[in-house]
N, C-alpha and C positions, 0 to 999 in steps of 0.2 A: 538736502537734495534739491537740485534745480527744478524749476517748474517743468512739468511733463507735458508732452503733447497730448491732444484730445485722445489719440488712439492709445497711447501708453496709460493715460488715465482710465480708459476703459478696461485695459488689460489688468491694471492694479485692482480695480473694483471687483472684477470677476475673480481674480486670483485670491482675494480675501475671503471668498466663500469656499474655496477649495484648497486650503492650506496644506493638507496632507496628501496632495496629489500633484503630479506634473500637469501643468496646463498647456495642452497643445492648442495653440492659438492660431487660427487659420488666417493667413495673409496670401491671397492669391493662390498660387499652386504649392504653397508650403505650409506646414504647421511650424510655427516658431515658438521658441522658449526663451525666457529672459530671466536676468538676475540669477538667484541661486539655483532655480530650476535649470538654467542653461549650463551653469558650471557642473552641476551633478550629472545631468544628462550627457553632456559631452564626454565626461569620464566614463560613465557606464556604457554608453553606446560607441565609444571610441570614434567620435565625430569631431570636426573642427569647431573650436570655440572662437567666435568672432565678437565684434562690438557694434552696437548701434550708436553712432555718434563718436566723437573723438575727445581725448584728454580726460580730465577728471569727471566730466559729465557723460562719458561713454558708458553704455549699458551692456553687460555681458549678454551674448546672444548666440543661439545656435538653432538649426532647423533641419527638418526632414521632408522630403517631397510627399505631398498628400497621397499620391498613388502608390507609394512604397511604405506608407506609415505602418501597415500591419506588422511588418517584420520588426520594426523598431519597437513598437508596442509590445510585441511578443517577448522580446528580450527583457524589457523592464518588468513585465508581469511575472516572468519566471523568476526574477530577482526579488519579487515580493512587493513591488511598487504599484501605485494606483495612478490612472491617467484620466484626466478630465478633457473630453473632446469639446473644443469650442469652435462652432462654425458660424459663418455668416448667414444670417436668417432674413436678409432682405436683398433685393437686386441692387448691386452697386450703382447701376445707371440711374436708379430712381431714388437713391438715398440722398438725404439732405444732411450734409456733414459727415460724421463718422458712420460707416456702415454698422448696422446693428448686428451684434454677435451675442450668442447664448450657448451655454454648455448643453449639449444635446444628449450626452451620455457620459457616465463615469465608469471606466473599466477597471475592475479590481481582480486580484487572484481568485476570488470566489465567485465572481459574476461573468467570467469569460464565456462567450458563446460562439466565438469564431473557431471553427474546426481545426484551423492551422495552429492554434495555440493550445490545443487539447490532445491528450493521449487517448485514442479511440477505445482502448481496453481499461480505462481508468475512470472512475467517477470524479467529479470536480465538486466537492462538498463545501458549502458555506455553512458555518455553525453560528448559533447565538447561545450565550450561557448567562443565566441569571443566578445570582447568589442569594440564599435565604438563611435565616437563622437556624442554628442547630446543624451547621455544615451540610445543609441541603442545597441542591443545585437543580434548576431547570435547564433542559437542553433542547434545542431545536436544530434540525439539519435539513438542508435543502440542496438539491443538485439542479441548478437552473437548466442544465442541458437536457435532463430527462424528465423534469417535473416531479421527482421524488421529494416528499415532504414528511417528516416524522418528528415527533416530540416525545419527551419522557421527563421523569423527575427522579433524581438520585437522592435517596433518603438517608443514606449512610455512607461511610468510607471517606468522607471529606475530600480533600484535593487529590489524593491518590486515586480514589475511585473516579473522580472527574477526569483526570488525565487518562486513565484506562479507557474510559468510554469515548473521550474525544479522539484518542489514538485509533480507535476502531474505524472511524470515518476518514482518517488521514486527510484532514481539511487543509486547504490552502489559506484559509482566512477565518477568523472568529470575530463576531460582533459582540461587544460588551457595553455596559453602561459605564459612565465615569466613576460610579460608586463601586465598581467591582474591586475586590481586595487586591492590593499591590502584590501580595505573595502569589496569588493565583495567576495574575498577569505575567509575572516573571517566569513562573513554571511553564505556562503555555508557550512563551516564546523561546526559552532556553531549552526545554525538553523536547518540544515538538516543532519548533521553528516556524510557527504560523505567523501570518500577518494580523495585527490587531487593528480593529476598527471600532468606532464608537457611534452609538445611536441612543439618543435620550427619548425620543418621541415614541409613545405607545398608543396614540389615539387611533381608534378603529378607522378603517378606510372601506368605503362601500365596494371598492373593486376588488378587495382581497380578504376582508374579515370573514366572509363566508367559508373560507378555507379552514377556519378554527371552530366552526359550529359544532363539530362532533367532540371537541375537547372541553370538558367541563371543569377540570382541575386548574385553578388560577395559576399555580406555580408552573404549569406546563404551557399555559396560554401566554404568559408574559414573554418568555424568549421567543415564542412563535410570532407574537405581535412585533417585537423588536426586529425580527428577521424580515418580515413582510414590509415594514415601514422602511428599513434600510434598502431593500430591493427596489421599492418604488422610487425612492429618492435617487438612487444611483443609476438604474438601468433606464428609467423614464419610458418604460415599455409596459405593454400589457403582460399580466401574469396569468393569462388564461390557461396556459398548459400545466400550471402547478396542480398537483393532486391535492384533494382535502387531506389535511394533516392526519397522520396515522399514529396512534399512541402505541409505543412498543415498551416492552418490559425486558431490561437487560438480563434478568434472572432466567428468562426463557431460553437463553443460550449459554453455552459453556464459557466460563470466564477465564480469560488469559490476560495478565498484565502486560504492559509494554516490554518488559524485560524478557518475559517468556516467549512472546512472539518473535522477538529478535533472536533469542537464543535458538529457537527451533527453526529459524529461517523459513517461515511459511511463505512469505511473498518475495523475499529478496535475500541474498546472502549477507552474512554478518559483516564481512570486511569490504567487499567490492560494491555492495548495494546493487547487485544485478539479479535478474530473473533466473538466469541459468545457474543451477545449483540449488534452487529452492524447491519446496514442495509444489508451488504453483507451476513451475517449469515442467514437473513430471506430469501433473494432472491436466494441464491446459491443452485439451484436445478439441476445443470449442471451435466452431465454424463462423460464428457472428461476433461483432464487437459487444453486443448486448450480453452474450453468453460469457465472454471474457470478463466483463464487469461483475456479472452475478457470481461467477466462480470466486472471485476475490472476496466478495461479500460473505459468501458461505464459509470460506477459509478463516475470515475474521470472526465469524459467529457460528461456530459449530452448534448443532441442535442438542437439546437435553430431553427432548420428547422421544421416547422409545418408539411410539407409534409412527411419528413422521420419518424417523431414521429408517425404520423397517419398510416403509412405503417406498422411499427412494431406493433402498437396496432391492426391492422386488422388481422395480422397473429396470434397474441396471442389469439384473439377472435376466429379465425377459429380453432386453436388447442384445445381450451376449448370445443368447440361445437363438434369437431370430436374426441371424447374420445379414440376409439379403434385405430385410426391412430396415435394418440399421444403416446399411450402406446407402440405401435409397434416401433415408431420412437425412443422412449426412450430406448427400449431394444436393438435396433440396434446400437445406439450411444454408449451404454455401452461396445460394443465390439470394439470400435475404440481406438487406442493407440495415442500417441502424435506425429502426423505426422510432426508438425513444428519442433520439436526437433530432431526427427529421421532423417529428411532431413539435419538438421544442423550437426549432428554427421557423416552423410555420407560425407559431404563436408569437415568436419574438420579431417576426417581420423580416427576416434576412434569408429566407428560402428562395432559391432560383429555380429555373425550369429544369435544370439537370438534377437537382434534388427531387423534384417531382417525378422524374423518370425513374430514379432509384426507388421511390416509394411505390410506383406502379409495378415495377418488376418484382419487388418484394411481395406485394399483395397477390401477384400472379402465382406465386409458389404456395401461398397459405392453404388453399383448398386441398392441394396435393399433399401437403405436410399432414393436415388433419386426417385425410383419408389413410395415409400410411399409419398414423398412430392408432387409428381405429382397428386396423388389421392386427395389431399386436395382441389384442385380447387381454390387456392389462388394465385392471380397475383403476389403479392410481393414474395411469396415463389417460384413461378416459375422463377421470375427474379434472385433470389439468386443462383439457380443452373444452370441457363442458361449459356452455354459456359464452364462450369466446366469439366475438363478432369477426367474421372474415372480411368485412368492409368491402363487399363486392360492388355496391354503388359507387364508392370512391374509386375503385379500380376502373370501373366502366367510364366514369367521368374523365379520368386522366388518359384512358385509352383513346377516347374520342377527341380530346382536346390538344394535348401537347405533342409536338413533333418528337420523333425518336432521337434526333441528335440536335437539340436546340442549342443556342449560344449561351454563354455564361451570363451575360448581361441581360436583364429583363427589359431594357429600353431600346434595344437594337432591332426589335421585330423578329420575324421568322420563327416565332415560338409556337404559334397555333397551327393546327392541321388545317388543310383545305377542307371545306364542307362544314366546319364547326360553327361558323357564323356567316350569315349571308352577306352583310354589308362588308365585312372584311374580304370576302371572296371577290366582290366587285372592285374594291380598291386594288387588290392583287391582279385582277384581270387587266385593269387599266395600266398598272405598272408594267406588266409583262408585255402587253400589246404595245405600249409606248416604247419600251426598250427594243422590242422587235423592229418597230418602225425606225428607230434610230439606227440600228444595224443595217436595215435595208436602205436608209438614206445615205449612209456612208458608201455602200456598195454602188448605188445609183450615181452619186456625185463623182466617184472615181471614173466611172465609165464615160459620163457626159463630158468631163473636163479633161480626161486623159491623164490626170495627175494620180499616179498610183500610190503616192505617199500621203495623200489627203486623208484626214482622219476626222472623226466626230468624237470629241472628248467631253469631260464634265469636271468641274470643281465647285466647291461649296460657295466660292465667292462670285464667280461669273455664271455658273450654271452650265448648260450645254453650249457648245461652240463647234465650228468648223475650222480646222487648222490647216494652213497651207504654208510650207517652207518658202523662204525668200527666193530660192533658186527656181521655184515653179510658179512665181507670181506672174511672170509673162505669159504663161499658158492659161491664166484665168480670164474668162470673158468679162469685159468691163460691165460694171453694175450688176453682176450676178448675185453678190452677197453684200450685206451691210457690215462695214468694218466695226469690230467690237473691242479689240485689244491688239497692241503692237508689242511683239517680243523682239529680242535681239536677232533671232534666226528665223522667225515666222511671223505671220499675221493670223489673227483669229477673227472669224466672221459669224454672223447670225443671219437667219431668215425669219420672216414672219411665221412660216409654217412651223419652223423649229421652236420658235418662242411659244406657240400655242401648245405644242406637244410637251415642251418643257414644264409649262404651267400645270398641264394635266398630270404628268408624271410626279412632279414634286408635291403637288397637292395630294395625290393618291398615297405617296410615300409618307408624308407627314400625318395624314389622317389614319393610314394604316398602322403606323408605329404607335400613335396615341391610342387607337382602338385596341391594338394587341395588349398594350400595357393595362388598359382598364379591364379587359377580359381576364388577364392573368391575375389582377387584383381580386376580381370576383371569384375566380377559382380558388384562390388562396383563402378567402373568406368562407367558401363552402367547406374547404378542408378543415377549417377550425372546428366545425361541428363534429368532426370525427376524431378529435384529439383524445378524448377519454377512451373510446374503443381501441384506438391505436396503441395507447399506453398499456391497456389490459392485454392486448394482443402481443405486444413486445414482451410482456412478463411471461406469457405462455411460451413463446418462442425461445426465449433465453433459458427458461427452466428445462425445456426439452433439449436444449443445445448442451447444457452442463451435464445432464444425465447420459446423453449419448457419448459425451466426452469421457465420463467415468467408465462406461462400457468399453470404449475404444482403448483406454489406458489399461483396463483390467485384462483385456485379451492380449494386448501387446506385451505387458510385463508379468503375465501369469499371476494376477491377484485373485483372491478367493473372497467369497461372501462371508463376513463375520457374523457370529451369533452374539446379539446384544441383549443383555438382561439388566434391568434396573437393580443396583445393589449387588450384582453378582461378583463372581471371582474373575481374575485374569488367568487365562490359560492359552498361551500362544505357542504353537508348535511350528518350528522352522521359520521363525520370524526374521524379516529382512529390513534394513534401512532403505526406503524407497529411493533416495537420492544417491547414497553411496554406491549402491549396487549398479546404478547406471553410469557412474563416474569411473568405475574400475573395469578391468578386463572381464569380458563375459564369462560367467561361470566361476569366478574366483571368489565371489562373496561367500563368507561362512555364515550360514544361518544359525540362529540360536532360539532356544525355548525360553519363555518367561512365565513363571507361574506365581501368582499372588492370591492368597485366600485369607479367610477370616483368621486362620491359625498361623499364617505366614504373610503378614501384611508388609514387612520390610525386608529388603535384601541389602546387606552390607557388602559392597563390591570392592574387592582388592585385585591387584594384579599389576603387571609391568606397565610402565609408560609405553604409550603407542599401541597397546595391545587391543584397544577398542572399547574401553569402559564408556567413554562418552558416547560413542556411536550406539552402544547397546542401550543406553539410557534414553537417548533421543529417539531411538527406533520405537520404543513403547509409546512415547508421547505422540509421535507422528502417526502410528498405526491407530492410536485412539482418536486423533483428529480426523483422519481419513474415514474412519468408521462413522463418526458422528456428523460428518457432512453428507454422508450417503454413498461414499465410495467403497469399493472393495479394497482389500488390504493385502500387503505383501507378506504372505505366510502360507504354510501348508494347511493350517487350521487355526482359527481364532475365536475364543470366547471372551467377551469383554463386558465390563459393566458400563453404565452411563456415567461418565465423570462430569461433575458439576463445574470443576475448575482444574486447571493444570498450572503448576508452578514449577519453574526451572531455574536453577542457578548452575549454569554450565560455562566454563571458559573464564579467562581473566581479562578484565578491562577496567580502566579507570574512567573518570568523568571530570576531566580538568575544568571544563566550563562551570561545573558546580563546586569546584574545589574539593572534590571527593577522591580519595585514594582507591586503589583496587580493593583493598580490604574493606573500606567503607561501603563501596558499591556492593561487595559480597554480602555484607551484613544487612544492608537495606533490602536486597533481593531476597535474602533469607527471611527477614522480617515479614515481607509480603506473605510468604507461605505460612509461617507459624502463627500469624495473627489472623489470617483470612480462611485458611483451609478448613474443610470439613471432613468427616469420615468418608465422604463420597468423592473426595478430590485425589488427584494424583500429584505427588511431589517428587521432583528430581533434583538432587543436590550433589554437586561434584566438587570434591576436594575442599569442603568447608573447613576453614581455619588455617589454611596454608599461608595466608598473607600476614601472619603475626608470628610471635615466638612459638616454639614447639609446644611448651606447656600450656600456654594460653590457647593455641589452636586446638590442641587435643581436648582440652577441658570444654571449650565451646562446642566442638563437634560431638562429644559424648553427651553434653547436656541437651543439644538440639535433637539428637537421636532419641534420647529418653523422653524428651517433651512430646515429640511427635508420636512415639510409641504409646505413652500413657495418657496424654491429654487430647490428642487429635484423632488418632486411629486411622489416618489416611494411608492409602497404599503408597509406598515410598521406595525409590531406589536411591542409595546413598553410597557414593564411591569415595574411597580414601586411600591415602598411603600411610596413615597411622595404623600400623598393624596391631598395636596394642588394643584398638577398639574391637578387634575380632573377639576378645574375651567376653564382649556383651552378649553373645549368643547364649552363654550359660545363664545370664542374668535376665534377659528380656525374652519372654516365651514366644513372642510373634516376630522375632528377628531371626534371619538365617544368613549365614555366611556363604557367598559365592565368589569365585574368582575367575579372571580371564587367563587361560593357561598359556604357558610358554615353556620351551625346552631348550637346553643348552647343548650344542653340538660343536666340537672343535673350537671351544672357547667363544663360540658365537651363540647368539640368542635367536631362536625362531619363534615368532609370535604366531600362535595357533588360532587366535581370535575366537576361541571357543569358551563359553561361559559354563563352568562346572561348579559343583557343590564344594564347600569348604573354603578355607582361608588361604591366600597366597603367602609365601614365606619371603619373597624378595620383590623389589621394584625395578631392578635392572636399569637404574637411571644412567649408570656409566656406559652401558651398551648403547643407549639412546644418544648419549653425547658422542659416541663413536660414529653413529650414523649421521650425526650432524657435522662430522669431520672436524671436530675440535683437534688442536695440535696433538700429535702422538705423545710427546713428552708429558703434556698435561694429563692425558688419559692414563699413561703409565703411572704417574704419581698418584692420581685418584685411586687406582687399583691397589697401590701400596698402602695408602691410608686406610682404605676399606678393609684390607687384610688385618691391619693393626687393630682397627675398631672392633673387628669380629672375633679376634683372638681372645679366648677366656683369660681373665687375670687371675693371679694366685689369690686363694682365699682359704680361710680356715675350714677344715673338714670336720664336721661333728659326727662322731660315731657313738652309737648307743647300743651296747651289748646288754640286754635285759635278761636276767636269769629268772627261773621260776620263783625263787625266793623274793627277788626284787619286785616281781609282778604282784606280790601280795602286799607291797607297801601302799600307803595312803595315796590317793590321787594327787593331793596337794603336794607331796614330796616329789612325785614324778614330774608334775607340771613345772615345779620350781627348777628342777634340774635341766628340763628341756629348754626353758626360756633363758636360763643362764647360758647354755650352749649357743642359743640363737644370738644372744647379745655378744657373745665373744666372736662369733662369725662376722657380725656386722662391723665390730670394732676393727677386725683384722682385714677388712675388705678394702682393696685399692681401687678407687674410681678413676676411670680415664680422664686425664686432664683436659682433653679437647672439649668436653661438655660441661665443665664446672670450673669454678674459681678457687677451689680448695681441695686439699688432700687429707684424708684421715690417716693419721700416722699409726701404723700397726702397733697394737699392745698398749696404746695410751688413749686417754680421753682428750689429749691436747690436739688442737687443730692449728695448722699454719695459717689458714684464712677462714672466712665465714663459710658455713655449710651451704651447699647448693640447695635449691628448693625441693628436689626429689629426696635428697638425703634428710632434710628436716622432716619431710612428710613421713618417711620411713621411721624415724626415731619417734615422731609424735604418735604414730600408730602403735608402735612398740610400747610406749610409755602408757598408752590408754588401755592396754590389755589387762584384764583381771586374771591373774594366773590361777586363782582358785576355781575359776569357772571354765577352765580350758582342758580338754582331754588330751592325751598324748598324740593322737592322730591329728587333732585340730592344731596342735602346736607345730607339728612337722608341716602341715599344710600352710600355716602362717609363715614359717620360715621360708618355704618355697616362694610364697607370694612376695615377701619382703626382698628376697634375693632377686627375683625377676624385676621388681620395681626399680632397685637401686642400680641395676645394670642398664 
């Protein structure tokens, strides 16, 4: 490489310290990027790639205007990149040699503070994870925009449990040490798509270590220290707004793995990743950005404390009953801005005067909100606002100081109200009087000279001047003004009196602007003392907002208060899927009952395709989630236990990024349930085993059902098209068959969407294919094949006429005769060739090919029977069983 210029040497030296970030290098009015940064940024931002220098020594280069840099930075941040902002840190006119430049901030996906780069109803979490022996992990999470800071330790479950907890926060970035296991890094990136950053330093910092004083466990402190160190290194700002770290226990909330949340569409739809069509879409009746974020947190972590659940239900019930108070509360909340993020902006130093007006207007509503809550007469509501600071001194400060419509910039002046500061009022008086004098001067000179186009103007280079067009110069008395500037079409003049007024006005403007900026900074420092009360107040407001939203949704959609009991039964009358009923025509949703008890803990669901089995299953899970976040539920009545976990396997999907087939994903999601579920869990399994061969799938499905029934005891809904599994009802005492009904009319199927007791006899797959408009000839052929398959094949008929004399024979003789007849029937049975590779030739032991698996199974069972210990009725039952199996 050719020798670089001093400026490029400076660039390369700084870039070496921030190799994992785009370096936005300030040159005049542009941020410039060079070398590989330039090539990549030009592609990602779709801007022109140029070159600094020519030929082989040319350096790839691109740039963005500094005043428009935010929009370009936002694009890169959303794509998971980091940006190091390098500014000039000395006056170019006073610099000797190259102007000194330093990185003043590193912006990363997890440390963004600019509101334009953030979704107002979403938290922006930055996480840190530490790995310890025994598959234990320490986890710390912070939202820089709100100041929320929490830590925990995961003592079991390994990487899968870690992924589950990380997914709850939906982070944009995770900070690790370089020693973190490679397998864990890969999973975090591939499964969750987070940006990975690294921080090795754990040394305590006087400015932030106090945030971990309440955390005694070393395995929780380590990720917390790493996170704080990373924040200090990248943001280069005060962390005053961060709350002291709170230790949380994941077991205090309902557990749901990533797959279950995805399958249930709690926050977004499975396919389109949109809010509309999710449970969040139904329940989000919040009025504030804070409430919207809290609602998402609640849906991610439903409660398992019956007491807290019932407290939330009680307040929702009160709000429904007190309609006028609820409407008033809703209206007041709509006037509250984002207190959490406003306090964060104050601490971070990027708050402006308009932000402070939003803060003032929010605080103006707080006393009225509290008064409305007090009139509800609800103990839980009173507890929510108890001890909360209304921050009235802060409201009074802002009311007396900041203009109602201030400018965006904090350096342009006109921020402070008249009367707030005496010296500022004096400067403003001088400015106003001076400008009045200027206006009067212009009018006076026009009259005395007779030149109506004469004007008094101002620019930053020449100050104030009197301008006369060339056409009117002859009318100007000689020596009246002193010439200051000549233009093509006019002359500009000055007078001694105008010079004096100009000095007074400009001095007053300069001093006024400087004083206003200083006063604004003082106010901002005073507001910092209110950060903690503001954060506590924000928590109160957001909680009230979510609960009034629950009441609003309950009244709008006719939800009822559920009865929740720890370890109780499920008894839902007229249950409805909260989302599906909103997506279809009003009144057309078919409600269904669900009952699960200690004697009926599993429902085996059969029925036609498209009849609503998956909807029925999701319906129960969503009702449980709604109940445990504190919402009312869509049902005529509902009694529910407190579920500690929910596991779902619904729908078919592969994971190509992980090299996993649909069936492998199915088995992995099933494993989550059978390994981690307890008797207090809810398991929903849909069509398990369909991704492999019929016999493998049926065997796995039955084994899974038996394992859950015998070893776990969790309440379970299991849907299947393996109709053979319905025989398990006779074998498993806590399993019951139910099916989604349908009826045939004029060779068409009508789906009734009603779940009733008993097993279904058909799946109606061909009718669904017709609805999908497959070619008519194909459908016709499928019906022909189905008719052939369902037509009974010729088989030997065994007739036993037993006389009174024969009934006196020995049991062994009867058994022997019966079993011989059964063997003859099997030998003479013709199996359909569509499902096997061989045919048993009637009347012989010879086969043309090898026996199929189910035929071998029948023969092996037959050979294992001890004829001397089988009664006649048992022999007949055995024959019936063998015949059903071989069909």
